C-alpha positions in Angstrom: 43.3 54.8 -10.3 41.0 52.4 -12.1 41.4 50.0 -9.2 40.5 52.7 -6.7 37.3 53.5 -8.7 36.2 49.9 -8.8 36.9 49.5 -5.1 35.0 52.7 -4.3 31.9 51.6 -6.1 32.0 48.2 -4.4 32.3 49.7 -0.9 29.5 52.2 -1.5 27.2 49.4 -2.7 28.2 47.3 0.3 27.8 50.1 2.7 24.3 51.1 1.6 23.2 47.4 1.6 24.4 47.0 5.2 22.8 50.2 6.4 19.3 49.4 5.0 18.4 46.2 6.9 20.1 47.5 10.1 18.1 50.7 10.1 14.9 49.0 9.1 15.2 46.4 11.9 16.0 49.0 14.4 13.1 51.2 13.3 10.6 48.3 13.6 11.8 47.6 17.1 11.5 51.2 18.2 8.1 51.7 16.7 6.9 48.5 18.3 8.2 49.6 21.7 6.7 53.0 21.3 3.2 51.7 20.3 3.3 49.2 23.3 4.4 51.9 25.6 1.7 54.3 24.4 -1.1 51.7 24.9 0.2 50.7 28.3 0.4 54.3 29.5 -3.2 54.9 28.3 -4.4 52.0 30.4 -2.8 53.3 33.5 -3.9 56.9 32.8 -7.5 55.8 32.4 -7.3 53.9 35.7 -6.2 57.2 37.3 -9.1 59.0 35.6 -11.5 56.3 36.9 -10.1 56.8 40.4 -11.0 60.5 40.1 -14.4 59.8 38.4 -13.3 61.5 35.2 -14.4 60.4 31.7 -12.3 57.7 30.2 -10.8 58.3 26.7 -8.7 56.3 24.4 -6.9 57.0 21.1 -5.4 54.4 18.8 -2.5 54.4 16.4 -4.2 53.3 13.3 -1.1 53.3 11.0 2.6 54.0 11.0 4.3 54.9 7.7 8.1 55.6 7.7 10.1 56.7 4.7 13.8 55.9 4.9 16.5 57.8 2.8 19.9 56.0 2.6 22.9 57.8 1.2 26.6 56.9 0.9 29.6 58.9 -0.3 33.2 58.1 -1.1 36.3 60.0 -2.0 40.0 60.2 -1.8 42.4 62.4 0.0 46.2 62.6 0.0 47.8 60.2 2.5 50.1 61.6 5.1 53.3 60.1 3.7 55.6 63.0 4.1 58.2 63.5 1.4 57.5 60.1 -0.1 54.1 61.5 -1.3 51.9 60.5 -4.2 49.5 58.1 -2.4 45.8 58.6 -2.0 43.7 57.4 0.9 40.0 56.5 0.4 37.3 58.4 2.4 33.8 56.8 2.9 30.7 58.2 4.5 27.0 57.3 4.9 23.8 58.7 6.3 20.3 57.5 7.1 17.2 59.7 7.5 13.6 58.9 8.1 10.3 60.8 8.1 7.6 58.8 10.0 3.9 59.5 9.6 1.5 58.4 12.4 -2.3 58.3 12.2 -3.9 58.7 15.6 -7.6 58.4 16.0 -9.9 58.7 19.0 -12.0 55.8 20.0 -15.5 57.2 19.7 -19.0 56.6 18.4 -20.0 53.0 17.6 -16.4 51.9 18.1 -16.5 53.2 21.7 -19.7 51.4 22.4 -18.6 48.2 20.9 -15.1 48.1 22.4 -15.5 49.6 25.8 -19.2 49.4 26.8 -20.2 45.9 25.5 -19.7 43.1 28.1 -17.2 40.4 27.3 -18.6 37.2 25.9 -18.2 33.8 27.5 -16.1 32.6 24.5 -13.5 35.3 25.2 -13.2 34.0 28.8 -12.8 30.5 27.5 -10.1 31.6 25.1 -8.2 33.2 27.9 -8.5 30.0 30.0 -6.7 28.3 27.1 -3.8 30.7 27.6 -3.4 29.3 31.1 -4.5 32.4 33.0 -5.6 31.7 36.5 -9.4 31.5 36.7 -9.4 33.5 40.0 -7.6 36.3 38.3 -9.9 36.2 35.3 -13.1 36.2 37.2 -12.0 38.8 39.8 -11.2 41.2 36.9 -13.9 40.2 34.3 -17.0 39.2 36.4 -19.5 41.8 37.6 -21.4 39.4 39.9 -22.2 35.8 40.5 -25.7 34.4 40.8 -25.7 31.3 43.0 -28.5 28.8 43.0 -29.6 27.4 46.4 -28.7 23.9 47.2 -32.4 23.1 47.6 -33.0 20.3 45.0 -35.6 21.0 42.3 -38.6 18.7 42.7 -40.9 18.7 39.7 -43.6 16.9 41.7 -43.6 19.7 44.3 -43.1 22.6 41.9 -45.6 21.5 39.3 -49.1 20.9 40.5 -51.1 18.0 39.0 -53.7 18.5 36.3 -56.6 18.0 38.7 -55.5 20.9 40.8 -55.3 23.2 37.8 -58.7 22.0 36.5 -60.3 22.6 40.0 -58.9 26.1 40.1 -60.2 26.8 36.6 -63.7 25.6 37.5 -63.7 27.8 40.7 -63.0 30.8 38.6 -65.8 30.0 36.2 -68.3 29.5 39.1 -70.7 32.0 40.7 -70.3 35.7 40.5 -70.2 35.9 44.3 -66.7 34.3 44.2 -65.4 36.5 41.5 -64.3 39.4 43.8 -62.6 37.0 46.1 -60.8 35.3 43.2 -59.6 38.7 41.9 -58.2 39.5 45.3 -56.3 36.2 45.5 -54.7 36.5 42.0 -51.4 37.9 43.2 -51.0 35.3 45.9 -52.1 32.3 43.8 -49.0 30.7 42.1 -51.1 28.8 39.6 -53.0 31.8 38.3 -51.0 32.2 35.2 -51.1 28.5 34.3 -54.9 28.4 34.9 -55.7 30.8 32.1 -53.0 30.2 29.6 -52.9 26.5 28.8 -49.4 25.2 28.2 -48.0 21.9 27.1 -46.4 19.7 29.8 -42.9 20.7 28.6 -43.7 24.4 28.4 -45.2 24.3 31.9 -42.2 22.4 33.2 -39.8 25.1 31.9 -42.0 27.9 33.2 -42.1 26.3 36.7 -38.3 25.8 36.6 -37.8 29.5 35.7 -40.0 30.4 38.7 -37.9 28.1 40.9 -34.6 29.6 39.6 -35.8 33.1 40.2 -37.1 32.3 43.7 -34.0 30.4 44.9 -31.1 32.2 43.4 -29.0 34.9 45.1 -26.8 37.5 43.5 -23.4 38.5 45.0 -21.7 41.6 43.5 -17.9 41.8 43.0 -17.8 45.2 44.7 -15.9 45.8 47.9 -18.6 48.4 48.9 -21.0 45.4 49.2 -19.2 43.4 51.9 -21.6 40.5 51.9 -21.7 40.1 48.2 -17.9 40.8 47.7 -16.8 38.2 50.3 -19.1 35.5 48.9 -17.9 36.3 45.4 -14.3 36.0 46.5 -14.9 32.7 48.2 -16.6 31.2 45.2 -13.8 32.3 42.9 -11.2 30.8 45.4 -13.1 27.5 45.4 -12.8 27.3 41.6 -9.2 28.2 41.8 -8.5 25.4 44.2 -10.1 22.9 41.8 -8.0 24.4 39.0 -4.9 23.8 41.1 -5.7 20.1 40.9 -6.1 20.3 37.1 -9.7 19.0 37.5 -11.6 22.1 36.3 -13.3 21.8 32.9 -14.6 24.5 30.6 -16.4 23.6 27.4 -19.6 24.2 25.5 -22.4 21.9 26.6 -23.5 19.8 23.6 -27.2 19.3 23.0 -29.0 17.1 20.5 -31.8 18.6 18.5 -34.1 16.5 16.4 -36.9 17.2 13.8 -39.5 14.8 12.5 -40.5 15.3 8.9 -43.0 13.4 6.8 -41.4 11.2 4.1 -43.4 13.1 1.5 -42.2 16.4 2.8 -38.6 16.0 1.9 -36.9 15.1 -1.4 -34.0 12.8 -2.0 -31.8 15.8 -2.8 -32.8 17.7 0.4 -32.2 14.5 2.4 -28.7 14.2 0.9 -28.0 17.8 1.7 -29.1 17.2 5.3 -26.7 14.3 5.7 -23.9 16.5 4.2 -24.6 19.1 6.9 -23.8 16.6 9.7 -27.4 15.6 10.3 -28.2 12.1 11.5 -31.2 10.7 9.6 -33.5 7.9 10.8 -36.4 6.5 8.8 -39.5 5.2 10.6 -41.3 2.9 8.2 -44.5 2.6 10.2 -45.0 6.3 10.4 -43.4 6.9 7.1 -41.3 9.8 8.6 -37.7 10.9 8.7 -36.1 12.1 11.9 -33.2 14.5 11.5 -31.0 15.1 14.5 -27.9 17.2 15.0 -25.6 17.9 17.9 -25.3 21.6 18.5 -22.9 23.3 20.9 -24.5 25.3 23.7 -23.1 27.8 26.1 -19.9 27.4 28.0 -20.1 25.3 31.2 -17.5 25.2 34.0 -17.5 22.0 36.0 -15.4 19.8 38.3 -16.3 16.7 36.2 -16.1 15.7 32.6 -19.4 16.9 31.0 -19.3 13.9 28.6 -20.5 11.6 31.5 -23.9 13.4 31.7 -26.9 11.4 30.6 -29.8 12.8 28.7 -31.9 13.7 31.8 -29.0 15.6 33.4 -28.3 17.5 30.1 -31.9 18.4 29.9 -31.8 19.8 33.5 -28.7 21.9 32.6 -30.5 23.0 29.5 -33.3 24.3 31.7 -30.8 26.0 33.9 -29.0 27.7 31.0 -31.6 28.5 28.4 -32.4 31.1 27.3 -28.7 31.8 27.8 -27.0 35.2 27.7 -23.8 35.7 25.8 -22.0 37.4 28.7 -23.0 34.7 31.3 -20.8 31.8 32.2 -22.6 28.9 34.0 -20.8 26.7 36.5 -21.9 23.4 38.1 -19.7 22.0 40.9 -21.0 18.6 42.0 -20.3 16.3 45.0 -18.0 13.2 44.7 -15.6 15.2 42.5 -12.6 17.4 43.4 -14.0 20.4 45.3 -17.3 18.7 45.8 -17.2 19.4 49.5 -18.9 22.7 48.5 -21.4 21.8 45.7 -22.7 24.9 44.0 -24.5 25.9 40.8 -24.9 29.3 39.3 -23.5 31.8 36.7 -21.0 34.6 36.5 -22.1 37.8 34.7 -19.1 39.4 32.8 -18.3 43.0 32.7 -17.4 45.5 30.0 -13.9 46.9 29.6 -15.1 50.3 30.8 -16.4 48.7 34.0 -13.1 46.8 34.5 -11.2 50.1 34.4 -13.7 51.7 36.8 -13.4 48.8 39.2 -9.5 49.0 39.2 -9.7 52.8 39.6 -12.2 52.8 42.4 -10.1 50.1 44.2 -7.4 52.8 44.6 -9.7 54.9 46.7 -13.2 54.7 48.2 -13.8 51.0 47.2 -10.5 49.4 48.2 -10.3 45.7 48.2 -9.4 43.7 51.3 -8.4 40.2 52.3 -11.1 37.5 52.2 -10.3 34.1 53.7 -11.3 31.0 51.7 -14.3 29.0 52.8 -13.7 26.1 55.2 -14.9 23.6 52.6 -12.4 24.9 50.0 -9.2 22.8 49.4 -5.9 24.5 50.0 -5.0 27.2 47.4 -1.4 26.9 46.2 1.1 29.7 46.1 0.0 33.4 46.4 -3.3 32.6 44.9 -5.3 35.0 47.1 -3.8 38.5 46.9 -5.7 41.4 48.4 -5.8 43.5 45.1 -6.9 42.2 41.7 -4.0 44.3 40.3 -1.7 45.8 42.8 -0.6 49.4 42.0 1.6 52.1 43.5 0.9 55.9 43.5 4.0 57.9 44.1 5.2 61.5 43.9 8.5 60.4 42.3 9.1 58.3 39.2 9.2 54.7 40.3 12.4 52.7 39.9 12.9 49.2 38.4 9.6 49.2 36.5 8.6 50.3 33.0 4.8 49.9 33.8 4.1 53.4 34.9 2.4 56.6 33.7 2.1 60.2 35.0 -1.3 61.6 35.7 -2.9 64.1 38.1 0.5 65.2 39.2 1.5 61.7 40.4 3.0 58.5 39.1 0.8 55.4 38.7 2.7 52.1 38.4 2.0 48.4 38.6 3.5 47.0 41.8 6.2 44.6 40.5 7.9 44.0 43.8 7.2 41.8 46.7 5.4 38.5 47.0 2.6 39.4 44.5 4.9 40.7 41.7 4.1 37.8 39.4 0.4 38.1 40.0 0.4 41.8 39.3 2.4 41.4 36.1 0.0 38.8 34.9 -2.9 41.0 35.9 -1.6 43.9 33.7 -0.8 41.5 30.9 -4.5 40.3 31.1 -5.7 43.9 31.1 -3.7 44.6 28.0 -5.0 41.4 26.3 -8.6 42.3 27.2 -8.1 45.7 25.6 -6.8 44.2 22.4 -9.6 41.6 22.4 -12.2 44.3 22.3 -11.3 44.9 18.7 -13.0 41.7 17.4 -15.4 39.0 18.4 -14.4 35.5 19.6 -16.3 32.5 18.4 -16.8 29.2 20.2 -14.0 26.8 19.4 -16.2 23.8 20.4 -13.2 21.9 21.8 -13.3 20.6 25.4 -10.4 21.6 27.6 -9.2 20.9 31.1 -8.1 24.1 32.8 -4.5 23.8 34.2 -2.3 26.4 35.7 
């Protein structure tokens, strides 16, 4: 009997030790699948709400706490030995119970504004490009519009009048009173009126003139099927960038600018000078002027190009600086130049990114009154590989019966909404839903510039 007791204790200990990790691993897997399923269903249900112009609403599982109770038992019972009797057979048992606690909170207030209504930043787009998402898929889903600058070259000589013309205009205004009324009537038609009464430096006037030029010669094209002209141009521009990406010759990186400050030698101490050097400043001393010049390279906004931006000279960087600044966090500037891949259609402009709320509305409305349609690439665009130009940004099915062979579905408004994972565009649609889920997760936190250049490859 003593041997049976020792054996029983050993088996009970072993049994409980085996049950614990098995149950824990299984529970973690099930909770993970349940949380993923819940968020995926929420995305599809909100697309259905957007289709019917209903308010969008999200809840989040903030925490999951599960308590496990493991128990094991052992005993003995007479063995069925007939008349030979006297033998005992061991009996073992075990059980596992759990009591999970979920904390579910609605996304509301400041969190709703920050996560759902704030447009995505350009750094999040760059981060996704590093994950090898197709740029055409990213921009079709994330971009609200594209602002394209005319191919008309900027000519500072033509755009900025010389000093004599401005002085003559100023003297005319200061002349006799009989001309005052005529001058007042010509103010709105006189392009130099502002510069005549508000003296600016040459650099300030150059920037102001360049702003006028950009405003006058840029055109906006909306990523909205209801606007046929804008939508078709947007799609062609995105396809052109995708064709360059297919050749692994599309670049996306922050544009680096050098800023410098001139300080009198007596205006900075040795300790401050040492601290400046420690902060990655380059320091030059001019003995004649007895001044120090501190310069530092600072990353600017993200720029998408068909060439390596490191080849740009100072003048070209200054021109791009004029184009970009003051830059907006949810704008992504692109510069496609001749003599490089895709240079058959040179273009320059910026994409304006959407909020997550607008993305869901775009996908929902595409199921109804603003359905997307096929747009052929521009004749100047190189061939697009594979199925790189599907009709829908994310193909979906709406059925009365539960769809087969897919787990990406949800029931809403009496019907089933599912991602179309069959046919030629199955891979595209799966990537589109994966992107949608990643974007939802990315709304939780901000993304900072990594400052590392990349070549975008598929």
